[in-house]
VEXFI-965250 format. One record per residue: x, y negated, z of N, C-alpha, C in turn. Coordinates in steps of 0.2 Angstrom, whole numbers, padded with zeros to 4 digits, always signed. Example, Ala and Ser with C-alpha at 12.3 -4.5 7.8 and 13.67 -1.06 7.14 Angstrom:
2
+0066+0028+0039+0062+0022+0039+0066+0016+0039+0064+0011+0035+0068+0005+0036+0064+0000+0039
//
This chain:
457
-0369+0209-0039-0371+0209-0032-0372+0202-0030-0377+0201-0026-0379+0195-0023-0373+0193-0019-0371+0186-0019-0365+0184-0015-0367+0182-0008-0373+0183-0006-0374+0182+0001-0380+0185+0004-0381+0186+0010-0387+0188+0013-0389+0184+0019-0394+0185+0022-0396+0181+0028-0396+0186+0034-0394+0184+0040-0394+0188+0046-0398+0184+0052-0402+0187+0055-0406+0185+0060-0402+0183+0066-0402+0177+0068-0398+0174+0074-0400+0178+0080-0407+0180+0081-0409+0183+0087-0408+0191+0088-0410+0194+0082-0409+0202+0083-0404+0204+0078-0401+0200+0074-0395+0203+0070-0397+0207+0064-0404+0207+0062-0406+0210+0056-0404+0207+0050-0402+0211+0045-0400+0209+0038-0406+0208+0034-0406+0202+0031-0412+0200+0027-0409+0199+0020-0412+0202+0015-0409+0202+0008-0411+0196+0004-0408+0191+0006-0409+0184+0002-0415+0181+0004-0416+0175+0001-0421+0170+0002-0428+0173-0001-0428+0177-0006-0434+0180-0008-0437+0184-0003-0434+0188+0001-0437+0192+0006-0439+0187+0012-0435+0182+0013-0436+0177+0018-0443+0173+0017-0444+0171+0011-0450+0168+0009-0456+0173+0010-0455+0179+0008-0461+0184+0008-0463+0185+0015-0458+0184+0020-0459+0185+0027-0461+0179+0030-0464+0174+0027-0466+0167+0029-0460+0164+0033-0454+0164+0030-0448+0161+0032-0446+0163+0040-0447+0169+0041-0446+0172+0047-0442+0179+0046-0439+0181+0052-0436+0188+0051-0441+0193+0051-0441+0197+0046-0446+0203+0046-0446+0208+0051-0441+0208+0055-0440+0212+0061-0443+0210+0067-0441+0203+0069-0442+0201+0076-0447+0194+0075-0447+0191+0069-0451+0185+0069-0448+0179+0070-0441+0179+0071-0438+0173+0073-0437+0168+0066-0437+0162+0068-0437+0157+0062-0429+0155+0061-0425+0158+0064-0418+0156+0064-0414+0162+0061-0410+0160+0055-0406+0165+0052-0400+0161+0049-0394+0165+0049-0388+0162+0046-0387+0165+0039-0384+0161+0035-0382+0164+0028-0375+0166+0029-0374+0173+0027-0368+0176+0027-0365+0178+0020-0359+0175+0019-0357+0176+0012-0352+0182+0011-0352+0184+0005-0347+0190+0004-0341+0188+0001-0340+0182+0000-0333+0179-0003-0327+0181+0001-0322+0183-0002-0316+0184+0001-0312+0178+0004-0308+0179+0009-0304+0173+0011-0300+0170+0006-0298+0173+0001-0294+0170-0005-0299+0166-0009-0305+0169-0010-0309+0165-0014-0311+0158-0011-0312+0159-0004-0314+0153+0000-0309+0148+0000-0303+0150+0001-0297+0145+0001-0296+0141-0006-0298+0145-0011-0297+0142-0018-0302+0136-0019-0307+0136-0015-0312+0131-0016-0310+0124-0014-0305+0124-0010-0302+0117-0008-0296+0115-0012-0294+0118-0017-0289+0117-0021-0291+0114-0028-0287+0110-0031-0288+0107-0038-0286+0112-0043-0289+0113-0049-0295+0109-0051-0301+0113-0048-0307+0109-0047-0313+0112-0045-0316+0117-0050-0322+0120-0049-0324+0125-0053-0329+0122-0059-0328+0115-0060-0332+0112-0065-0339+0110-0063-0341+0112-0057-0348+0110-0055-0348+0103-0051-0354+0099-0052-0354+0093-0049-0355+0092-0042-0352+0087-0039-0354+0086-0032-0352+0091-0027-0356+0092-0022-0354+0097-0017-0355+0104-0020-0357+0105-0026-0358+0112-0029-0351+0114-0031-0346+0111-0030-0339+0113-0031-0338+0119-0026-0342+0119-0021-0341+0125-0015-0346+0130-0017-0348+0131-0023-0353+0136-0025-0353+0143-0022-0346+0145-0021-0346+0152-0019-0348+0153-0011-0349+0147-0008-0351+0148-0001-0357+0143+0000-0361+0143-0005-0368+0140-0005-0373+0145-0007-0379+0144-0005-0384+0150-0005-0388+0150-0012-0385+0150-0017-0388+0150-0024-0384+0155-0028-0387+0160-0031-0383+0165-0035-0382+0163-0042-0386+0160-0045-0386+0158-0052-0385+0151-0053-0379+0149-0056-0378+0142-0058-0383+0138-0061-0387+0142-0066-0392+0139-0069-0398+0136-0065-0398+0138-0059-0404+0136-0054-0402+0130-0050-0396+0127-0051-0393+0121-0047-0397+0115-0050-0400+0111-0045-0403+0105-0046-0398+0100-0042-0395+0095-0046-0390+0091-0042-0390+0084-0046-0388+0079-0042-0387+0072-0044-0380+0070-0042-0376+0075-0041-0369+0074-0040-0367+0072-0032-0372+0074-0028-0372+0072-0021-0366+0075-0017-0364+0073-0012-0360+0076-0007-0353+0074-0007-0350+0072-0013-0343+0070-0014-0343+0062-0013-0344+0060-0006-0344+0053-0004-0338+0051-0001-0337+0044+0000-0331+0042+0003-0330+0044+0011-0324+0046+0012-0322+0046+0020-0317+0040+0021-0319+0035+0024-0315+0029+0025-0312+0029+0032-0306+0026+0032-0303+0025+0039-0305+0018+0041-0308+0018+0047-0311+0011+0050-0306+0009+0055-0301+0005+0053-0296+0002+0057-0299-0003+0062-0304-0006+0060-0307-0011+0065-0310-0008+0071-0313-0002+0071-0315+0001+0077-0309+0004+0081-0304+0006+0077-0298+0008+0081-0295+0002+0085-0294-0003+0081-0291-0009+0085-0295-0011+0091-0302-0011+0090-0306-0013+0096-0305-0008+0102-0305-0001+0100-0304+0004+0106-0297+0002+0109-0292+0001+0105-0286+0000+0108-0286-0007+0112-0289-0012+0110-0288-0019+0113-0293-0019+0119-0299-0016+0119-0304-0017+0124-0303-0011+0129-0301-0005+0127-0301+0000+0132-0294+0004+0132-0289+0001+0129-0283+0004+0129-0283+0012+0127-0287+0013+0122-0288+0020+0119-0285+0020+0112-0281+0024+0111-0278+0025+0104-0281+0031+0101-0285+0029+0095-0288+0035+0092-0288+0033+0084-0290+0038+0080-0291+0037+0073-0299+0038+0072-0302+0033+0068-0309+0033+0067-0310+0033+0059-0314+0038+0057-0316+0039+0050-0323+0039+0050-0326+0037+0044-0333+0036+0043-0334+0040+0037-0339+0045+0037-0341+0049+0032-0347+0046+0029-0346+0042+0023-0351+0037+0021-0357+0041+0017-0362+0043+0020-0368+0046+0016-0372+0041+0012-0370+0034+0013-0374+0029+0010-0372+0029+0002-0367+0032+0000-0365+0032-0007-0368+0038-0011-0372+0042-0008-0375+0048-0012-0379+0045-0017-0379+0047-0023-0382+0044-0029-0390+0044-0029-0393+0049-0027-0400+0050-0028-0404+0045-0023-0403+0046-0017-0407+0041-0012-0403+0038-0007-0396+0039-0007-0392+0035-0003-0392+0037+0004-0394+0044+0006-0394+0046+0012-0391+0053+0013-0390+0055+0019-0388+0062+0021-0393+0067+0019-0399+0065+0018-0404+0070+0016-0403+0072+0008-0399+0069+0004-0398+0071-0002-0395+0078-0003-0391+0080+0002-0388+0086+0002-0393+0092+0003-0398+0091+0008-0403+0096+0008-0408+0096+0002-0409+0090+0000-0414+0090-0006-0411+0094-0012-0404+0094-0013-0401+0098-0019-0402+0105-0017-0399+0107-0011-0399+0114-0009-0406+0117-0009-0411+0114-0006-0418+0117-0005-0421+0117-0012-0421+0112-0016-0424+0113-0023-0421+0118-0027-0414+0119-0026-0411+0124-0030-0413+0131-0028-0413+0132-0021-0415+0139-0019-0422+0140-0020-0427+0135-0020-0434+0137-0022-0434+0138-0029-0431+0135-0033-0431+0136-0041-0429+0143-0042-0423+0145-0039-0421+0152-0040-0425+0158-0038-0430+0156-0033-0434+0161-0030-0441+0160-0033-0442+0156-0038-0449+0156-0041-0454+0152-0037-0452+0148-0033-0457+0144-0028-0459+0138-0032-0466+0138-0033-0469+0132-0037-0472+0126-0033-0473+0128-0026-0476+0122-0022-0472+0122-0015-0471+0116-0012-0467+0116-0006-0470+0110-0002-0470+0111+0005-0474+0107+0009-0468+0105+0015-0469+0098+0017-0464+0096+0022-0467+0090+0026-0465+0090+0032-0467+0084+0036-0461+0080+0037-0461+0073+0037-0455+0069+0037-0457+0062+0040-0452+0059+0043-0452+0052+0045-0450+0048+0039-0448+0050+0034-0447+0046+0028-0441+0048+0023-0435+0048+0026-0430+0050+0021-0430+0057+0018-0432+0062+0022-0432+0069+0020-0437+0069+0014-0443+0066+0015-0448+0066+0010-0446+0063+0004-0442+0057+0004-0440+0054-0002-0435+0058-0006-0430+0061-0002-0425+0065-0005-0428+0072-0008-0433+0075-0005-0436+0081-0007-0440+0079-0014-0444+0074-0013-0448+0072-0019-0443+0071-0025-0438+0068-0024-0433+0066-0030-0430+0073-0033-0428+0078-0029-0425+0084-0031-0430+0089-0034-0436+0089-0030-0441+0094-0032-0444+0093-0038-0445+0086-0040-0447+0084-0046-0443+0086-0052-0436+0086-0051-0432+0088-0056-0432+0095-0057-0434+0099-0051-0434+0106-0052-0441+0109-0054-0446+0104-0056-0452+0106-0058-0457+0109-0053-0456+0107-0047-0459+0110-0041-0464+0105-0038-0470+0107-0037-0475+0102-0034-0473+0101-0026-0474+0095-0024-0472+0094-0017-0477+0090-0013-0478+0092-0007-0483+0089-0003-0480+0086+0004-0480+0079+0004-0476+0076+0010-0481+0074+0015-0481+0076+0021-0485+0073+0026-0480+0068+0030-0482+0062+0031-0478+0057+0035-0483+0053+0039-0480+0051+0045-0484+0047+0050-0487+0041+0047-0493+0038+0049-0496+0032+0046-0491+0026+0047-0487+0026+0052-0483+0020+0053-0477+0020+0049-0475+0025+0045-0470+0026+0041-0470+0020+0035-0465+0017+0033-0465+0012+0029-0469+0014+0022-0473+0009+0020-0477+0010+0014-0472+0011+0008-0466+0008+0008-0461+0009+0003-0459+0016+0003-0458+0019+0008-0456+0026+0009-0461+0031+0005-0468+0029+0007-0473+0033+0004-0473+0032-0004-0472+0026-0006-0472+0024-0013-0467+0028-0017-0461+0028-0013-0455+0032-0017-0457+0039-0018-0460+0042-0013-0463+0049-0014-0468+0049-0020-0473+0045-0020-0478+0045-0025-0476+0043-0032-0470+0039-0032-0468+0037-0039-0466+0043-0043-0464+0048-0040-0462+0054-0043-0468+0059-0046-0474+0056-0044-0480+0060-0046-0481+0066-0040-0478+0065-0035-0479+0070-0029-0484+0068-0024-0487+0072-0020-0492+0070-0016-0490+0068-0009-0493+0062-0007-0491+0060+0000-0497+0059+0004-0497+0062+0010-0503+0062+0015-0500+0058+0021-0503+0052+0022-0501+0048+0028-0506+0050+0034-0503+0052+0039-0507+0055+0045-0508+0050+0050-0514+0050+0052-0516+0045+0058-0514+0048+0064-0508+0047+0066-0505+0050+0072-0497+0049+0072-0494+0052+0077-0487+0052+0078-0484+0058+0074-0477+0059+0074-0474+0064+0070-0476+0071+0073-0477+0072+0079-0480+0078+0081-0486+0081+0078-0491+0076+0077-0497+0078+0074-0496+0079+0066-0491+0075+0063-0489+0075+0056-0487+0082+0055-0482+0085+0059-0480+0092+0058-0485+0097+0059-0490+0096+0063-0495+0101+0064-0500+0101+0058-0501+0095+0055-0505+0094+0049-0502+0098+0043-0495+0097+0042-0491+0100+0037-0492+0107+0037-0491+0110+0044-0491+0117+0045-0498+0120+0043-0503+0116+0045-0510+0119+0043-0511+0119+0036-0509+0114+0032-0510+0114+0025-0506+0119+0022-0500+0120+0024-0496+0126+0021-0499+0133+0022-0501+0134+0028-0505+0140+0029-0511+0141+0025-0515+0136+0025-0521+0136+0021-0520+0138+0014-0515+0135+0011-0514+0136+0004-0508+0141+0002-0506+0144+0008-0501+0149+0007-0494+0147+0003-0492+0141+0005-0486+0138+0003-0480+0138+0008-0474+0138+0005-0468+0138+0010-0468+0131+0013-0466+0131+0019-0465+0124+0023-0458+0123+0025-0456+0117+0024-0449+0115+0026-0448+0117+0033-0443+0121+0034-0442+0124+0040-0439+0120+0046-0439+0114+0046-0436+0110+0052-0429+0111+0052-0427+0109+0059-0420+0109+0060-0416+0115+0060-0419+0121+0060-0416+0127+0060-0416+0130+0053-0419+0127+0048-0420+0129+0042-0413+0131+0039-0411+0138+0037-0405+0139+0035-0403+0136+0028-0407+0134+0024-0406+0130+0018-0403+0123+0020-0406+0120+0025-0403+0113+0027-0397+0114+0031-0396+0119+0035-0390+0120+0038-0384+0121+0033-0385+0125+0028-0380+0126+0023-0378+0120+0019-0383+0116+0018-0382+0109+0014-0378+0105+0018-0379+0104+0025-0376+0099+0029-0369+0102+0031-0368+0108+0030-0361+0111+0032-0356+0109+0027-0359+0107+0021-0354+0104+0016-0350+0098+0018-0353+0094+0023-0349+0089+0026-0343+0091+0029-0343+0097+0032-0337+0099+0035-0332+0102+0030-0334+0104+0024-0330+0107+0019-0326+0101+0016-0329+0095+0016-0326+0089+0013-0321+0087+0018-0322+0087+0024-0316+0086+0029-0310+0090+0028-0311+0096+0027-0306+0101+0026-0302+0099+0019-0306+0097+0014-0303+0096+0007-0299+0089+0007-0302+0084+0011-0299+0077+0010-0295+0075+0015-0295+0078+0021-0291+0075+0027-0285+0080+0029-0280+0077+0031-0274+0080+0034-0275+0083+0041-0280+0080+0044-0282+0082+0051-0289+0083+0052-0291+0088+0056-0298+0090+0058-0300+0085+0064-0306+0083+0063-0309+0079+0069-0309+0082+0075-0308+0078+0081-0309+0081+0087-0316+0079+0090-0319+0074+0087-0325+0071+0089-0329+0070+0083-0336+0072+0084-0341+0070+0078-0346+0066+0081-0348+0061+0078-0353+0056+0081-0358+0055+0075-0365+0056+0077-0370+0054+0073-0376+0052+0076-0381+0048+0073-0387+0047+0076-0391+0054+0077-0395+0054+0082-0399+0061+0083-0406+0060+0083-0409+0064+0079-0416+0065+0078-0418+0072+0080-0416+0077+0076-0417+0084+0077-0411+0088+0079-0405+0086+0075-0399+0089+0076-0396+0094+0071-0399+0094+0065-0397+0099+0060-0389+0098+0059-0387+0092+0059-0380+0090+0057-0375+0093+0062-0375+0093+0068-0371+0096+0073-0371+0104+0072-0378+0106+0071-0378+0113+0071-0375+0116+0065-0375+0112+0059-0372+0114+0053-0364+0114+0054-0361+0109+0057-0354+0108+0059-0352+0114+0063-0356+0116+0068-0354+0122+0072-0354+0128+0068-0359+0129+0063-0359+0135+0059-0353+0135+0054-0351+0129+0051-0346+0129+0047-0339+0131+0051-0339+0129+0057-0333+0131+0061-0333+0138+0062-0339+0141+0064-0339+0149+0065-0337+0152+0059-0339+0150+0053-0337+0153+0047-0330+0152+0045-0327+0146+0046-0320+0145+0043-0314+0145+0047-0316+0144+0054-0310+0143+0059-0306+0150+0059-0310+0156+0058-0306+0162+0058-0301+0163+0052-0302+0159+0047-0298+0159+0041-0292+0153+0041-0292+0150+0047-0287+0145+0048-0288+0138+0044-0294+0137+0042-0296+0132+0037-0298+0125+0041-0300+0126+0047-0302+0121+0051-0300+0121+0059-0301+0116+0062-0299+0116+0069-0305+0119+0073-0304+0118+0080-0310+0121+0084-0316+0116+0084-0321+0118+0087-0327+0114+0087-0326+0107+0090-0327+0102+0086-0326+0095+0089-0331+0093+0094-0330+0088+0098-0335+0086+0103-0340+0082+0100-0346+0085+0101-0352+0081+0098-0354+0075+0103-0354+0069+0100-0357+0064+0103-0363+0061+0099-0369+0062+0102-0375+0061+0098-0379+0055+0101-0381+0051+0097-0384+0044+0099-0391+0044+0097-0395+0042+0102-0402+0041+0100-0404+0034+0101-0409+0032+0098-0412+0025+0099-0415+0024+0106-0414+0019+0109-0416+0018+0116-0424+0018+0117-0427+0017+0111-0434+0017+0111-0437+0024+0109-0433+0029+0108-0435+0036+0107-0429+0040+0109-0428+0042+0115-0422+0045+0117-0424+0051+0122-0428+0056+0120-0430+0061+0125-0424+0066+0126-0420+0067+0121-0414+0071+0122-0409+0068+0127-0408+0061+0126-0403+0058+0130-0405+0057+0137-0412+0056+0138-0415+0056+0145-0414+0063+0148-0415+0068+0145-0415+0075+0147-0408+0077+0149-0403+0075+0145-0396+0076+0146-0393+0072+0152-0395+0066+0152-0393+0062+0158-0395+0065+0165-0402+0067+0165-0404+0070+0171-0401+0077+0173-0400+0081+0168-0396+0087+0169-0389+0086+0171-0386+0082+0168-0379+0080+0170-0378+0078+0177-0383+0074+0179-0383+0071+0186-0384+0076+0191-0387+0082+0189-0388+0088+0193-0383+0093+0192-0378+0092+0188-0372+0097+0187-0375+0103+0183-0380+0101+0178-0383+0106+0174-0385+0113+0178-0390+0112+0181-0393+0118+0185-0395+0123+0180-0396+0129+0183-0399+0135+0179-0406+0133+0176-0406+0134+0169-0412+0132+0166-0413+0125+0164-0408+0121+0164-0408+0114+0163-0410+0112+0156-0408+0117+0151-0409+0115+0144-0416+0116+0142-0421+0119+0147-0428+0120+0145-0432+0114+0148-0429+0109+0151-0432+0103+0154-0431+0097+0150-0436+0094+0147-0435+0088+0143-0442+0084+0142-0442+0078+0142-0448+0074+0141-0451+0074+0134-0457+0073+0133-0460+0072+0127-0463+0065+0126-0461+0061+0121-0463+0055+0120-0469+0055+0115-0475+0052+0117-0480+0052+0113-0480+0045+0110-0481+0045+0103-0481+0039+0099-0475+0034+0101-0469+0036+0100-0463+0032+0102-0463+0026+0098-0462+0020+0102-0462+0013+0099-0456+0011+0096-0453+0015+0092-0447+0013+0089-0448+0011+0082-0444+0006+0080-0445+0003+0073-0441+0008+0068-0437+0012+0070-0433+0017+0066-0437+0023+0065-0441+0023+0060-0445+0029+0059-0442+0035+0058-0436+0035+0055-0432+0042+0054-0429+0045+0060-0430+0041+0066-0427+0044+0072-0433+0045+0077-0439+0044+0075-0445+0044+0079-0447+0051+0081-0443+0055+0083-0445+0062+0085-0445+0063+0092-0451+0062+0095-0453+0062+0102-0453+0068+0105-0454+0074+0101-0455+0080+0104-0448+0084+0102-0443+0085+0107-0437+0087+0105-0436+0095+0105-0440+0098+0101-0440+0106+0101-0433+0109+0100-0428+0106+0097-0422+0109+0096-0417+0108+0103-0420+0104+0108-0415+0103+0113-0413+0109+0117-0417+0114+0118-0414+0120+0121-0409+0124+0117-0408+0123+0111-0402+0125+0107-0397+0120+0106-0399+0114+0105-0394+0109+0103-0390+0107+0109-0393+0106+0115-0390+0103+0121-0384+0108+0124-0386+0115+0124-0380+0119+0126-0374+0119+0121-0376+0118+0115-0370+0117+0110-0366+0111+0111-0369+0105+0113-0366+0099+0115-0362+0100+0121-0364+0104+0126-0361+0105+0132-0355+0110+0130-0356+0115+0126-0350+0119+0124-0344+0115+0121-0346+0110+0117-0341+0106+0114-0338+0101+0118-0340+0100+0124-0338+0095+0129-0340+0088+0127-0346+0088+0123-0348+0081+0121-0353+0078+0125-0357+0073+0122-0362+0069+0126-0368+0068+0122-0374+0067+0125-0380+0064+0121-0381+0057+0125-0381+0052+0121-0382+0045+0123-0387+0042+0120-0389+0036+0123-0394+0032+0119-0390+0025+0118-0393+0022+0112-0390+0015+0111-0396+0010+0110-0395+0004+0112-0400-0001+0112-0402-0002+0105-0408-0001+0103-0411-0002+0096-0411-0009+0094-0412-0014+0099-0412-0021+0097-0405-0023+0095-0399-0019+0096-0393-0021+0094-0391-0018+0087-0395-0015+0084-0393-0012+0078-0392-0017+0072-0395-0023+0072-0393-0028+0067-0386-0030+0068-0384-0031+0074-0377-0033+0076-0372-0028+0073-0373-0021+0074-0369-0016+0072-0368-0016+0064-0374-0017+0061-0374-0017+0054-0371-0023+0051-0372-0029+0054-0369-0035+0052-0361-0035+0053-0359-0031+0058-0352-0030+0059-0349-0026+0054-0352-0020+0052-0349-0016+0047-0349-0019+0040-0354-0023+0039-0355-0027+0032-0349-0032+0032-0348-0035+0037-0342-0040+0037-0335-0037+0037-0334-0032+0041-0328-0029+0041-0326-0024+0035-0331-0021+0032-0330-0016+0027-0334-0017+0021-0338-0022+0020-0342-0023+0014-0346-0017+0013-0349-0014+0018-0353-0008+0018-0360-0009+0021-0365-0008+0018-0372-0010+0021-0375-0004+0023-0377-0003+0029-0379+0003+0032-0387+0002+0034-0390+0007+0035-0397+0007+0038-0397+0007+0045-0403+0006+0048-0404+0006+0056-0402+0013+0059-0403+0018+0056-0402+0025+0059-0394+0026+0059-0391+0024+0054-0383+0024+0054-0380+0019+0059-0384+0014+0060-0381+0009+0065-0382+0012+0072-0387+0016+0074-0388+0019+0080-0382+0024+0081-0380+0028+0075-0374+0032+0076-0368+0029+0077-0366+0023+0074-0360+0019+0075-0361+0016+0082-0367+0014+0084-0367+0012+0091-0365+0017+0096-0366+0024+0094-0364+0029+0099-0356+0029+0100-0353+0026+0095-0345+0025+0096-0344+0020+0102-0348+0015+0102-0347+0010+0107-0349+0013+0114-0355+0016+0114-0357+0019+0120-0352+0024+0123-0349+0028+0118-0344+0033+0120-0338+0030+0124-0336+0024+0121-0331+0021+0124-0333+0018+0131-0339+0016+0132-0341+0013+0138-0342+0019+0143-0343+0025+0141-0344+0031+0145-0338+0035+0146-0332+0033+0143-0326+0036+0144-0326+0043+0141-0330+0043+0135-0330+0050+0132-0326+0050+0126-0322+0045+0125-0317+0045+0119-0310+0045+0123-0305+0049+0120-0299+0050+0124-0293+0048+0119-0287+0046+0122-0281+0045+0118-0280+0050+0113-0278+0049+0107-0277+0054+0102-0283+0057+0099-0289+0055+0100-0295+0058+0097-0295+0056+0090-0297+0060+0086-0298+0059+0078-0306+0059+0078-0309+0054+0077-0316+0053+0077-0319+0052+0070-0324+0057+0069-0328+0056+0063-0335+0054+0064-0337+0048+0061-0344+0045+0062-0348+0047+0055-0353+0050+0056-0358+0051+0050-0362+0045+0049-0360+0041+0044-0365+0036+0042-0370+0038+0037-0376+0040+0040-0381+0044+0037-0385+0041+0032-0385+0034+0031-0389+0031+0026-0387+0024+0025-0389+0022+0019-0387+0015+0016-0393+0011+0017-0392+0004+0016-0397-0001+0017-0403+0000+0013-0402+0003+0007-0408+0003+0002-0414+0007+0005-0412+0011+0010-0418+0015+0013-0422+0011+0018-0419+0005+0019-0423+0001+0024-0423-0006+0023-0426-0009+0017-0426-0016+0015-0428-0021+0021-0433-0019+0025-0435-0023+0030-0429-0024+0035-0425-0019+0036-0419-0020+0041-0414-0025+0038-0414-0025+0031-0409-0030+0028-0411-0037+0029-0417-0038+0030-0420-0045+0031-0418-0047+0038-0418-0042+0043-0415-0043+0050-0408-0045+0050-0404-0043+0045-0397-0044+0045-0396-0051+0043-0400-0054+0039-0399-0061+0036-0402-0066+0041-0397-0070+0043-0399-0075+0048-0401-0082+0044-0407-0082+0042-0410-0087+0038-0410-0094+0042-0407-0099+0039-0406-0105+0042-0411-0110+0039-0416-0108+0035-0420-0113+0032-0418-0116+0026-0422-0119+0022-0421-0122+0015-0417-0128+0017-0413-0130+0012-0409-0137+0013-0412-0142+0008-0412-0148+0010-0415-0154+0005-0409-0158+0003-0403-0158+0006-0398-0162+0003-0391-0158+0004-0386-0161+0000-0379-0157+0001-0376-0158+0008-0377-0164+0011-0374-0164+0018-0377-0160+0023-0382-0156+0021-0384-0151+0026-0381-0144+0025-0376-0144+0020-0373-0138+0018-0366-0138+0021-0363-0133+0024-0357-0134+0027-0352-0128+0025-0346-0129+0024-0341-0123+0023-0341-0119+0029-0339-0112+0027-0338-0107+0033-0331-0106+0034-0329-0105+0040-0322-0103+0042-0323-0095+0044-0320-0091+0039-0321-0084+0040-0318-0081+0047-0313-0084+0049-0310-0082+0056-0315-0083+0061-0318-0089+0061-0323-0091+0067-0329-0087+0066-0331-0085+0060-0337-0081+0059-0335-0074+0062-0329-0071+0060-0328-0065+0063-0328-0065+0071-0325-0070+0073-0325-0070+0081-0332-0071+0084-0336-0075+0080-0343-0075+0082-0347-0069+0082-0346-0065+0077-0349-0058+0077-0347-0053+0082-0340-0053+0083-0337-0049+0089-0340-0051+0096-0340-0058+0097-0342-0061+0103-0349-0059+0105-0353-0059+0099-0360-0058+0100-0361-0050+0102-0357-0046+0098-0358-0039+0100-0355-0038+0107-0350-0041+0109-0347-0040+0116-0352-0042+0121-0355-0048+0120-0360-0050+0125-0366-0046+0125-0368-0043+0120-0374-0039+0120-0373-0031+0122-0368-0028+0119-0367-0021+0120-0363-0020+0126-0358-0024+0127-0353-0023+0133-0354-0027+0139-0360-0030+0140-0362-0034+0146-0361-0029+0152-0357-0032+0157-0356-0028+0163-0350-0023+0163-0347-0022+0157-0342-0018+0157-0335-0021+0158-0331-0020+0163-0325-0024+0165-0320-0023+0159-0317-0029+0158-0312-0029+0153-0305-0027+0156-0301-0023+0151-0294-0021+0154-0290-0027+0153-0284-0027+0156-0279-0032+0155-0277-0034+0148-0277-0029+0144-0275-0029+0137-0280-0033+0133-0287-0031+0135-0292-0034+0132-0293-0042+0133-0291-0044+0140-0292-0050+0142-0286-0054+0138-0280-0052+0138-0275-0055+0134-0276-0056+0127-0279-0050+0124-0281-0051+0117-0286-0056+0116-0291-0057+0120-0296-0062+0120-0293-0069+0120-0288-0070+0124-0285-0077+0124-0281-0078+0118-0279-0073+0115-0275-0074+0109-0279-0076+0103-0285-0074+0103-0290-0075+0097-0291-0083+0096
//
């Protein structure tokens, strides 16, 4: 017997697996909705065993095979993704306590360590390619701002599936080259991401090929749900706050789905507060949220949002100016008691430099926007005493080599030894924090404890 089925989110119709889903053009055959949940037949006892040692012998996140949407192990396509570090970041805890008198615990779920491409997208790459292989799909189409296309190219090549990636023309040539180096097809579209998605849809329809289903894609949601499974397995406490950079919002939707599945079994806590951070140069959801909140969320508030045409952000992976998921995502954020905020894109090198100095971890610009959300949340009093905060570090620096150059403060070539000076690491640390304070916290009053701490440094 198949270990799972699909259930339409809107009408509740049961859909007999992904084979039927693909035959219905990735929609419910009863009502036409593109939203469906994967429902597993595993017993509570089977599910609880997944979090104990030893694992089932499968690599990476596939240790959770019984609650992942593939029936036959032979169809798994994996590079060992998903079992990445969850670090305790005491330097952020110290800052919250010193600057805001907030005592909290801060964890970082470091997706930068995924083997295949060093991003959060590796999870989806593995699940999607495995599901497609199991269902005999030979061609697949996706629109992407970069990271998803690279991950899909990597995994779909391993699965023997032809991939057609549509990316905006402004996307890094290196991203396009990474897709192409696997022998997959890349189409750089003369336009923004909205037009890119339209082109991908048109191509998929013309050639009768499956199309990556966007943020509501049940394959992607099941992949990113594995993040929550790792919290359960590795942590003694469940997060009360979840922070990530926001483009479309599959991550928080996946966490919510995981909570719905596992909270009744007593395996996880209640829904964490979602604090989602957008780049200041492409923040349609943050703008809509701020407006709705100022009006106390009037009836129909979730249906009103701006559309950014050709957003002028340098972070291509967050350049989603048409927030089609807002009507679903924003009520979920409100239900959780969370916030949608924006963070100054120009300050992302400061955030990345701080993390590299404090933790020897090199992050990309989208991850810096997510970590910047922690600082914005402190400013906006969205962090509480006793909070257990999980920050999704969604990408490593190798996804953004140009950003690495921004982090390096080039002082020019030297011609003589007397031009070279030793470095005092304590002063260097103070300089990094002072610059961050002056840039990010300008205008925010310091508490008495923070003032005293500043004098002691």
